[in-house]
C-alpha positions in Angstrom: 0.2 0.0 0.0 3.3 2.6 0.9 3.4 2.8 -3.3 -0.1 3.2 -3.7 0.3 6.6 -1.1 3.8 7.9 -2.6 2.7 7.5 -6.6 1.9 11.2 -7.9 -1.0 9.2 -10.4 -2.4 6.1 -10.6 -3.1 4.2 -13.3 -5.8 1.6 -14.4 -9.4 -0.3 -14.8 -12.0 2.0 -13.5 -13.0 -1.4 -11.4 -9.1 -0.8 -9.6 -9.3 2.1 -8.9 -12.3 1.9 -6.6 -11.0 -1.0 -4.8 -7.8 1.1 -4.3 -9.9 4.3 -3.7 -8.9 4.9 0.7 -5.2 4.9 -0.7 -5.7 6.5 -3.6 -7.4 9.5 -1.4 -5.5 13.2 -3.4 -4.2 11.6 -5.7 -4.6 11.6 -9.7 -6.5 8.8 -10.8 -6.8 7.8 -14.8 -9.2 4.6 -15.5 -9.4 3.2 -19.1 -11.9 -0.1 -20.0 -11.2 -3.7 -19.7 -9.6 -3.8 -23.3 -7.3 -0.7 -23.0 -4.6 -2.7 -21.5 -2.3 -1.1 -24.1 -3.7 2.6 -23.7 -3.5 2.4 -20.0 0.7 1.3 -20.1 1.2 3.8 -22.8 -0.2 6.4 -20.2 1.8 5.2 -17.2 4.7 5.0 -19.3 4.7 8.4 -20.8 3.6 10.1 -17.5 7.1 8.0 -15.6 8.8 8.9 -18.3 7.9 12.5 -17.9 9.0 12.5 -14.2 5.8 11.5 -12.0 5.9 8.5 -10.1 3.0 6.3 -11.7 1.5 3.2 -9.8 -0.6 0.8 -12.8 -3.1 -0.6 -10.9 -4.4 -4.5 -11.3 -6.3 -6.6 -10.0 -4.9 -9.7 -8.0 -1.2 -9.8 -8.8 0.2 -8.0 -11.7 2.4 -10.7 -13.1 -0.5 -12.9 -13.4 -2.4 -11.7 -16.6 -2.2 -9.0 -15.8 -0.3 -5.3 -16.6 3.0 -6.3 -15.4 4.2 -8.3 -19.0 2.6 -4.9 -21.3 4.3 -2.6 -19.8 7.9 -4.1 -20.1 7.3 -5.0 -23.2 5.9 -1.1 -24.1 9.0 0.1 -22.6 11.5 -2.3 -24.7 9.9 -1.7 -28.1 10.5 1.4 -27.7 14.1 1.2 -26.5 13.4 2.9 -22.6 16.5 1.9 -20.6 15.6 0.5 -16.9 17.4 0.0 -13.8 19.8 3.0 -12.1 20.6 4.8 -15.3 16.9 5.3 -16.7 14.0 4.3 -15.9 12.8 3.0 -12.0 10.2 -0.3 -12.4 9.5 -2.0 -9.3 6.1 -5.2 -10.1 4.9 -5.6 -6.4 3.0 -8.7 -5.6 -0.7 -9.4 -5.1 -2.8 -12.5 -4.3 -3.5 -13.4 -7.8 -7.2 -14.9 -8.0 -6.1 -18.6 -8.2 -4.7 -18.1 -4.7 -7.6 -16.5 -3.1 -10.0 -18.8 -4.9 -7.6 -21.9 -3.5 -7.9 -20.9 -0.2 -11.8 -20.7 -0.2 -11.9 -24.2 -1.4 -9.8 -25.6 0.9 -6.6 -27.0 -0.4 -7.2 -27.5 -4.6 -3.8 -26.8 -5.5 -1.6 -29.1 -2.7 -0.3 -30.9 -6.4 1.1 -29.8 -9.4 -1.5 -27.6 -11.4 -1.7 -25.7 -14.8 -3.2 -22.2 -14.8 -5.0 -21.2 -18.6 -6.8 -18.6 -19.5 -10.5 -19.2 -21.9 -10.0 -15.6 -23.3 -9.2 -16.0 -26.7 -8.4 -12.3 -27.7 -5.2 -12.3 -28.1 -4.3 -16.4 -27.8 -6.4 -18.4 -30.4 -8.9 -20.7 -29.2 -6.9 -23.4 -31.3 -3.9 -22.9 -29.2 -5.9 -23.0 -25.9 -7.7 -26.0 -26.2 -4.3 -27.9 -27.3 -3.3 -26.7 -23.6 -6.7 -27.5 -22.2 -6.0 -31.5 -23.6 -2.3 -31.3 -22.5 -3.3 -29.9 -19.3 -5.8 -32.8 -18.7 -3.7 -35.8 -19.8 -0.6 -35.0 -17.9 -3.1 -35.2 -14.5 -2.8 -31.4 -14.0 -5.5 -29.7 -11.7 -6.6 -27.2 -13.6 -7.2 -23.3 -12.8 -9.8 -21.3 -15.7 -9.3 -17.7 -15.8 -12.0 -15.6 -17.6 -14.2 -18.5 -18.4 -16.8 -16.5 -19.4 -17.9 -13.0 -20.4 -20.8 -11.3 -23.0 -18.9 -12.1 -26.0 -17.8 -15.1 -25.0 -20.5 -18.0 -24.2 -19.5 -21.0 -25.4 -15.6 -21.7 -24.6 -16.3 -22.9 -21.3 -18.4 -25.7 -22.2 -16.3 -26.6 -24.9 -13.1 -26.4 -22.1 -15.3 -28.6 -20.0 -15.9 -30.9 -22.8 -12.0 -31.4 -23.4 -11.0 -31.8 -19.5 -14.1 -34.7 -19.6 -12.4 -36.6 -22.3 -9.9 -37.6 -19.7 -11.8 -37.0 -16.1 -14.1 -39.0 -14.7 -18.4 -36.6 -14.2 -17.5 -37.3 -10.4 -14.4 -35.2 -10.5 -14.4 -32.6 -8.1 -14.7 -28.6 -9.7 -14.6 -25.4 -7.4 -16.3 -22.4 -8.7 -15.2 -19.0 -7.1 -16.7 -15.3 -8.0 -15.3 -12.6 -6.7 -13.0 -13.8 -3.6 -12.7 -12.0 -1.1 -14.7 -8.8 -2.6 -18.3 -7.6 -2.2 -20.5 -10.6 -3.5 -18.1 -13.4 -3.5 -19.2 -16.6 -4.0 -18.3 -20.3 -3.8 -19.6 -23.6 -4.9 -18.1 -27.1 -4.9 -19.7 -29.1 -7.9 -18.6 -31.3 -10.0 -17.3 -31.5 -13.7 -20.7 -33.3 -14.9 -22.7 -30.6 -13.4 -20.1 -27.8 -14.1 -21.7 -26.7 -16.8 -24.7 -25.1 -14.9 -23.0 -22.9 -12.4 -22.6 -19.2 -12.4 -19.8 -18.0 -13.8 -18.5 -15.0 -15.6 -14.7 -12.8 -16.0 -14.8 -12.5 -12.4 -14.7 -16.3 -11.8 -12.1 -18.3 -11.2 -13.3 -21.9 -11.5 -10.7 -25.0 -10.3 -11.0 -28.5 -12.0 -9.6 -31.4 -9.6 -7.3 -34.6 -10.6 -8.0 -37.6 -10.3 -7.0 -37.9 -6.6 -8.8 -34.5 -5.6 -12.1 -34.9 -3.3 -14.3 -33.2 -0.9 -14.7 -32.9 3.0 -18.0 -30.9 3.9 -17.7 -27.9 2.1 -13.5 -28.4 0.8 -11.8 -29.5 -2.1 -8.8 -30.6 -1.0 -5.6 -32.4 -4.0 -3.8 -34.4 -1.8 -0.2 -34.2 -2.5 0.4 -38.3 -1.6 2.0 -37.7 2.0 -0.7 -40.3 3.7 0.2 -43.2 0.6 3.9 -42.6 0.9 4.1 -42.3 4.9 0.5 -44.2 6.3 -0.2 -41.7 8.5 1.4 -42.9 11.9 2.4 -40.8 14.5 6.0 -40.9 15.3 
């Protein structure tokens, strides 16, 4: 939060700026829409090069499906020098959606997992589907980002179908929307029923592997300690 309090200008998506408003009192803020990431990065870079202390505000962690990469890409494409001889850049870690959702579900990510975004705005669907297929075959727990939006209604169902080629219908699935924010929803269902869940761009879906199980309201993917050590006391 110190970085927000220390900045002179904050640039970000309007929803994220609103969420950070308590630390931005009296600061200049510049907001842009959901699909205007490049414009946000350009504004932030121009202001920083002009000598302003700029905070680029992202949701979750800035390095995971967020703004850090586009800022670096843009700076490199423009030949900007970084570090002591140029522009000072600091990436401040946050809590990624996959971690926030996993905590609410219990322990679904305790073994190897993959994060895959279903948004084909920047990545061709054929490539996304290939990743889904390989992750499912590899027995990885799969966290699905951006499952559905107003303009993308079929990709989520198709993703579940692809995963379902390699997972049983009773495989546990966790569906978390707006983790840690107003309107938070947490549901544990199965792969066979997951298509009926209410999902949108603020939803994270975690599909378990063949060993994942539910216990009460929780979803758990074991690491294998009981198999190896038998759970016996010393």
